[in-house]
N, C-alpha and C positions, 0 to 999 in steps of 0.2 A: 504494500500500500504506500502511495506517495503522500508525503506530509508537507504542507506549505507552512511557511513561517508567517503567522498572522494573516493567513489567506492571500499572501502575495506569491508571485512567481519568483524563482523557479520552485518546483516541487522537489523534495528530498525524500529518499526512502528512509525507513526506520534504521536500516543499517548505516546509511550515510550520517544521519543525525547522531546515532549512538557513537560512531567513531569520532565525530567532531566533539561531542560533549565529553567523551572519555578522554580525549587529548587535553581538552581544557581542564577537566577535573584533575587529571594526573599532574599536569604542569602546576596548577595552583596548589595542590596538596604537597607536592615535593618542595616547591619554593617556600611555602609556609613552614614546613617542618625543618628544612635546612636553615632558614632564617632564625627560627626559634632556638635551635641548638646553638647557633653562633651567638645570639643575643644572651642566652642563659649562661653559656660557658665563658664568653669573652667580651660581652657588652658591645658587640659589633654586628651590624646588619649584613645580610648576605650581599646586598648591593655594594656596600663598602668593601667587603672582602673581595668581591669580583674586581673592583677598581684597583685595590692594592695588588691583587694577583696579576692583573694585566700589566701594571707598572713594574712589579717585581720581576716579571719575565721579559720585559722589554730591554733592549740594548741601552745601557746607561741608566736604567731605571726610570726612563722618561718617555712620554708619548705626547704628541700634539693633542690638544683637547678634542679636535674633530675626530682623530683616529681612535682616541680612547672612548668617545661617545659611541662610535660605530661598533667597536669591538665589545663593549660592555652592554650593547643593546639599550642604550639610554638616549633620550632626546638631549640636544645640546644644552637646553636650559636646565633639564634635570641633572645632567652631569655637572654643570657649573655650580648648582646648589650643593650637590654632594661633595665636590672638590673643595668648595668653600668650608663645609663642615669638617672635612678631613684636614684641611689646612689649619683651621682653628684648633683642632686636636693635636696638631704637630705631626701628623702622619704623612702629609703630602705638602709639597711646596709648589708654588707657581714659578715658572720660568718664562722668559720671553724668547722669541725666535730671532736670531741674529739677521736672518735673510728676509724676514717678513714681519714688519712692525705690527700687523694685525694678528699674527700667529702667537699662540700661547701654548706652553707645555705644562703638564702636570709631572712632578718628579717625586718619587717615593723617598721619604726621609729614612734615617736610621731607625727612628721610632716606628715608622710605618713598616719597615722590614721586620722589626721585632714583633709587631702586632700580627703581621702576616704569618711569620714563622710559628707564633703561638697558636693561631687559629687554624692553621693548615691541617693538622692531624684531625681535629674535630670535624672539619668540613669534609675531608677525604673519607673519614670513617662513616659519616652520615651519608655521603654519596654512595659508598659501597653498600651499606645496609639498606638504603631506601630505593636505590635505582640499579646500579651495576650488578649487585648480587642477586637481583631478581631474574637475571637472564644468563643464558650460556653465552660463550664467546660467539658461537654461530648466530644465535639470536640477536646479539648486539650488532654484529656485522649486517644482518638483514635489516634490523631497525634503523641503523645508520643509513643504509641505502634508501630506505623509504623516506626518512627525514630529509635526505639530500635533495629529493625531488621537490621539496617545498621551496628550495632556494632557486630553482630553475623550473618554474611551473610551465606547463604547455601553453602555447598561444591559444587564445580563445577566438 
């Protein structure tokens, strides 16, 4: 049976809607659980951890703000607010770009590296328990293949 959303087109099958809703529910519950573990154990939000991890893995511990926003899946304004909070806490510093006066960098500080190192084990353990450990290696490869399709959707 095809199901419309509030009587509008297009029609979606029960399987299609269940897959979409399951994807949303899985994402939401995983993010909430991982965020709660980091907050409880380290007083840091998952979004802050992700920014620190991206910076910690970047060459020189720094990324342009636009690159950081894209890699952390945040809007530029959302990233700016987050980096401002991290800077107030001494975990990140702002730097300017020598070649582009409009360009700005976020740079992880030593305190930021210490926070990242302290929170890493908690995050990786939670990730393994709540996501990676739920699947075999083969299933993870298949799932990754499916998810990659979302980044290059077919032309309509």
